[in-house]
C-alpha positions as CSV (number, residue, x, y, z in Angstrom):
1,X,120.5,99.7,-2.8
2,X,122.3,97.1,-5.0
3,X,123.4,94.0,-3.4
4,X,126.3,91.7,-5.1
5,X,126.4,88.2,-4.6
6,X,129.3,85.9,-5.5
7,X,127.6,83.4,-7.7
8,X,130.1,81.0,-7.2
9,X,130.6,80.6,-3.9
10,X,128.9,77.8,-2.0
11,X,130.4,74.1,-1.7
12,X,127.3,73.9,-4.3
13,X,127.4,76.9,-6.7
14,X,125.3,78.6,-8.2
15,X,122.1,76.7,-7.2
16,X,122.2,78.2,-3.8
17,X,122.8,81.9,-4.9
18,X,120.3,81.8,-7.7
19,X,117.4,80.9,-5.3
20,X,118.8,83.7,-2.4
21,X,119.3,86.1,-5.2
22,X,115.7,85.3,-6.8
23,X,113.8,85.2,-3.1
24,X,116.0,88.5,-1.8
25,X,115.0,90.5,-5.2
26,X,111.4,89.3,-4.6
27,X,111.3,90.4,-0.8
28,X,113.2,94.4,-0.9
29,X,112.5,95.0,-4.5
30,X,115.8,95.9,-5.1
31,X,118.5,94.8,-7.7
32,X,120.5,91.6,-6.9
33,X,123.5,91.3,-9.0
34,X,124.5,88.1,-9.8
35,X,128.5,87.8,-10.4
36,X,129.4,84.3,-12.5
37,X,129.8,82.8,-15.4
38,X,126.8,84.1,-17.4
39,X,126.7,81.2,-19.6
40,X,126.3,78.7,-16.4
41,X,123.6,81.5,-15.1
42,X,121.7,83.0,-17.7
43,X,119.4,79.5,-18.4
44,X,119.6,78.8,-14.5
45,X,117.9,82.1,-13.8
46,X,115.5,82.5,-16.3
47,X,114.7,78.7,-15.7
48,X,114.0,79.8,-12.1
49,X,112.0,83.1,-13.2
50,X,114.5,85.0,-11.8
51,X,114.0,88.4,-14.6
52,X,114.7,91.0,-11.7
53,X,118.4,89.5,-11.0
54,X,121.2,91.2,-13.4
55,X,124.2,88.6,-13.9
56,X,127.6,90.1,-14.1
57,X,130.0,87.7,-16.0
58,X,132.8,86.6,-14.0
59,X,134.7,83.6,-16.0
60,X,137.1,82.1,-13.3
61,X,136.5,81.1,-9.9
62,X,138.4,81.1,-6.4
63,X,138.1,77.4,-5.5
64,X,137.9,76.6,-1.5
65,X,141.1,74.6,-2.4
66,X,142.8,77.4,-3.6
67,X,145.8,79.8,-2.2
68,X,144.2,82.6,-1.6
69,X,146.8,85.3,-2.0
70,X,148.6,83.5,-5.1
71,X,144.8,82.8,-6.4
72,X,143.2,85.7,-5.9
73,X,146.2,87.5,-8.4
74,X,146.6,85.1,-10.8
75,X,143.0,84.4,-11.3
76,X,142.3,88.4,-12.3
77,X,138.7,87.8,-13.7
78,X,137.5,85.6,-10.5
79,X,134.1,86.1,-9.4
80,X,135.0,88.3,-6.1
81,X,137.3,90.1,-8.1
82,X,134.8,91.3,-10.8
83,X,131.9,91.7,-7.7
84,X,134.3,93.9,-5.9
85,X,135.4,95.8,-8.3
86,X,131.9,96.7,-9.1
87,X,131.3,97.8,-5.3
88,X,135.2,100.1,-5.9
89,X,132.9,101.7,-9.4
90,X,129.7,102.7,-7.5
91,X,128.1,99.9,-9.2
92,X,127.3,97.8,-5.5
93,X,126.6,98.8,-2.0
94,X,128.2,95.3,-0.7
95,X,129.4,92.3,-1.2
96,X,128.5,88.7,-0.6
97,X,130.0,85.0,-1.0
98,X,130.2,82.1,0.6
99,X,133.3,81.2,-0.5
100,X,137.0,81.0,0.4
101,X,137.5,82.9,3.6
102,X,141.4,83.5,2.8
103,X,140.0,84.5,-1.2
104,X,137.7,86.9,0.2
105,X,140.1,88.4,2.6
106,X,143.1,88.7,0.3
107,X,140.9,89.9,-2.9
108,X,138.9,92.6,-0.5
109,X,142.6,94.0,0.3
110,X,144.1,93.7,-3.5
111,X,140.6,95.3,-5.0
112,X,139.3,97.5,-1.8
113,X,141.9,98.5,0.0
114,X,142.0,98.9,4.3
115,X,139.8,101.7,5.3
116,X,142.5,104.4,5.9
117,X,144.5,104.0,9.4
118,X,143.4,100.8,9.7
119,X,146.1,98.2,10.9
120,X,144.4,95.3,10.0
121,X,140.7,93.9,9.6
122,X,139.6,91.5,10.8
123,X,136.6,88.6,10.4
124,X,133.4,89.4,12.9
125,X,131.1,86.6,14.0
126,X,127.9,87.5,15.8
127,X,127.1,84.5,18.5
128,X,123.7,83.4,20.1
129,X,124.3,84.1,23.5
130,X,121.8,84.2,26.3
131,X,119.0,87.4,25.5
132,X,120.9,87.9,21.9
133,X,123.9,87.8,19.8
134,X,127.5,89.1,20.6
135,X,130.1,90.4,17.8
136,X,133.2,88.3,17.9
137,X,136.3,89.5,16.5
138,X,138.9,88.1,15.3
139,X,137.7,84.9,14.1
140,X,140.4,84.0,11.6
141,X,141.5,86.4,9.6
142,X,144.5,87.1,11.7
143,X,146.1,84.6,13.3
144,X,149.0,86.9,14.6
145,X,148.1,90.0,16.4
146,X,149.4,93.5,18.3
147,X,147.2,95.1,21.1
148,X,147.2,98.4,18.3
149,X,145.0,95.5,16.1
150,X,142.6,94.5,19.3
151,X,142.5,98.1,19.9
152,X,140.5,98.5,16.4
153,X,138.9,95.6,16.6
154,X,137.2,96.8,19.7
155,X,136.5,100.3,18.2
156,X,135.1,98.2,14.6
157,X,132.9,95.7,16.9
158,X,131.4,98.3,18.6
159,X,130.2,100.3,15.9
160,X,128.7,97.2,14.4
161,X,127.0,96.5,17.7
162,X,125.8,99.6,17.9
163,X,124.6,100.2,13.8
164,X,123.2,96.4,13.2
165,X,122.1,95.1,16.7
166,X,121.2,98.5,18.3
167,X,122.9,98.3,20.9
168,X,123.6,101.5,22.8
169,X,127.3,101.7,24.7
170,X,127.9,98.2,23.7
171,X,129.4,96.4,26.3
172,X,133.3,95.2,25.4
173,X,135.6,92.2,26.9
174,X,138.5,90.6,26.6
175,X,138.5,87.3,26.0
176,X,141.0,85.9,28.2
177,X,142.1,82.6,30.5
178,X,140.5,84.1,33.4
179,X,138.7,88.0,34.8
180,X,140.9,89.2,36.7
181,X,143.1,92.5,34.9
182,X,146.1,90.7,34.8
183,X,144.8,87.2,33.7
184,X,145.9,86.4,30.0
185,X,149.1,86.0,27.5
186,X,151.5,88.5,26.4
187,X,149.0,89.8,23.9
188,X,145.5,90.0,26.4
189,X,147.9,92.0,29.1
190,X,149.4,94.3,26.8
191,X,145.9,95.0,25.3
192,X,144.2,95.7,28.5
193,X,145.7,98.8,29.5
194,X,144.9,100.4,25.5
195,X,141.3,99.3,26.0
196,X,140.7,100.5,29.9
197,X,142.0,104.3,28.6
198,X,139.8,104.2,25.3
199,X,136.2,105.6,24.9
200,X,134.8,102.0,24.8
201,X,132.6,100.9,27.6
202,X,135.1,97.9,28.5
203,X,134.0,96.3,31.4
204,X,137.1,93.3,31.3
205,X,138.6,90.1,30.5
206,X,136.1,88.2,30.0
207,X,136.1,83.9,30.3
208,X,133.6,81.6,27.8
209,X,130.9,81.7,30.8
210,X,130.4,85.9,30.1
211,X,130.2,85.5,26.2
212,X,127.1,83.0,26.6
213,X,125.6,84.4,29.5
214,X,125.5,87.7,27.2
215,X,127.1,90.3,29.4
216,X,129.0,91.6,26.5
217,X,127.8,92.9,23.4
218,X,131.6,92.7,21.3
219,X,134.5,89.7,22.5
220,X,137.6,90.7,21.2
221,X,140.6,88.3,20.6
222,X,143.3,87.6,17.8
223,X,142.4,85.4,14.7
224,X,143.4,82.2,16.4
225,X,141.6,81.9,19.2
226,X,139.1,83.7,17.9
227,X,138.8,80.6,15.0
228,X,139.3,77.7,17.5
229,X,136.2,79.4,20.2
230,X,134.0,79.3,16.6
231,X,134.5,76.0,15.8
232,X,134.9,74.1,19.3
233,X,131.4,76.2,19.9
234,X,129.5,74.6,16.6
235,X,130.7,71.5,17.5
236,X,129.5,71.2,20.8
237,X,126.2,73.4,19.3
238,X,126.1,70.0,17.1
239,X,126.9,67.3,20.3
240,X,124.3,68.6,22.4
241,X,121.6,68.7,19.5
242,X,122.5,64.9,18.2
243,X,122.7,64.0,22.1
244,X,119.0,65.4,22.6
245,X,117.6,63.3,19.2
246,X,119.4,60.1,20.3
247,X,117.5,60.5,24.0
248,X,113.9,62.0,22.7
249,X,113.9,59.0,20.2
250,X,115.3,56.4,22.5
251,X,111.4,54.8,23.2
252,X,108.1,55.7,23.2
253,X,108.0,57.5,26.0
254,X,110.3,60.0,25.6
255,X,108.8,60.2,21.6
256,X,106.0,61.2,23.2
257,X,107.9,63.9,25.8
258,X,109.7,65.4,22.4
259,X,106.9,65.7,20.7
260,X,105.2,67.8,23.4
261,X,108.3,69.5,23.7
262,X,108.8,70.3,19.8
263,X,108.2,74.0,19.3
264,X,110.6,74.6,22.0
265,X,113.0,72.5,20.3
266,X,112.4,74.4,16.6
267,X,113.0,77.6,18.5
268,X,115.9,76.6,19.7
269,X,117.3,74.9,17.0
270,X,116.5,78.3,15.3
271,X,118.7,80.2,17.9
272,X,121.3,78.2,17.2
273,X,121.7,78.1,13.4
274,X,124.5,80.0,11.9
275,X,122.0,80.1,8.6
276,X,119.5,82.6,11.1
277,X,123.1,85.3,10.4
278,X,124.3,84.6,7.1
279,X,127.4,86.0,6.5
280,X,130.4,87.7,8.7
281,X,131.6,91.5,8.2
282,X,135.6,91.9,7.2
283,X,135.5,94.7,9.3
284,X,138.6,97.2,8.5
285,X,137.9,96.8,4.3
286,X,136.8,100.0,2.8
287,X,133.7,98.4,1.5
288,X,131.0,96.1,2.8
289,X,132.2,92.4,2.5
290,X,130.0,89.5,3.8
291,X,132.0,86.0,4.1
292,X,129.4,83.3,4.5
293,X,129.9,79.5,5.1
294,X,130.7,77.3,2.5
295,X,127.6,75.0,3.3
296,X,125.7,77.9,2.9
297,X,122.5,77.0,1.4
298,X,119.5,79.6,-0.3
299,X,117.9,80.4,3.3
300,X,121.9,81.2,4.6
301,X,122.4,83.9,1.7
302,X,118.9,85.3,2.1
303,X,120.0,85.8,5.8
304,X,123.6,87.1,4.7
305,X,122.2,89.6,2.0
306,X,119.8,90.8,4.4
307,X,122.2,91.8,6.8
308,X,124.3,93.5,4.0
309,X,121.1,95.7,3.2
310,X,120.8,96.7,7.1
311,X,125.2,97.0,7.0
312,X,124.5,99.4,4.4
313,X,121.0,101.2,5.5
314,X,122.9,101.9,8.8
315,X,126.2,103.7,7.2
316,X,128.5,100.9,9.1
317,X,131.1,101.6,6.5
318,X,131.0,105.6,7.5
319,X,130.9,105.1,10.6
320,X,133.8,102.8,10.7
321,X,136.2,105.1,8.9
322,X,135.4,108.0,11.4
323,X,135.6,106.9,14.2
324,X,139.0,105.4,13.0
325,X,140.3,109.2,12.2
326,X,138.7,110.4,15.4
327,X,140.9,107.4,17.4
328,X,143.7,108.5,15.3
329,X,143.8,112.1,16.3
330,X,143.8,111.4,19.8
331,X,146.4,109.0,19.7
């Protein structure tokens, strides 16, 4: 298996990528391909002892400030484009980047295209919830959606939960402002019957409490709502951690209590850490593409590589291709 890693993606590139490539190649024994400026990467990689990591030269970089579609075309030799071309030619099995999300989406569409029959790719996240994780999509790739897009998101998200999280018959919920079938905006109301008539294990509308309560395995929404949900959840989690720290260090008595509860706090921190998952797949792209946070460190990138490997092993891409075709034949 060959995992392609964008060496120029994270905010502090290429150090986290170099460290992650070396660690991941040591852990798995499989080939990690770093894509970026060879003259920059080679001496640093050699200094770190990364003799098992292969470098493929890409002289250009899509920056976080770049306009995604425009620069994906203008910078034809950027690290994302070269990395995805490796996949297209069969020299890579999955691609991981912590770079510009819009750039990753535009580059994936230009170089890999959509799976035949997919209306729109969906950016997918694993949310920590009671009892494990929930697949949530779309979290930002498509601000404007149609009901048929959400139906496909549900199908692809259900396969992701089944193949990667090992959930049998994943429970699918439609994010809304109420549990009743008639609640929601026009998009939600028109999507509801499509999901209800599908072969998916659709349990109906859900609110935030059902999502975080672990009552569904897949939560479906449009990219505008999903992105707000993602960023709000991250902000609330950080606020709670900060408030907890303030209370623990308030006086000697609370400090002692905090020290005794440290194992529990450490376990909670690990559960809430986005770096434990590492990246979000672009489901619907005709290739396995994973996008991590710009603030990703080496640990987060190693987690992303592990997720990519698990998706390859589970034949996630092949399963989605087959399911989309079967769905089209039924409709």
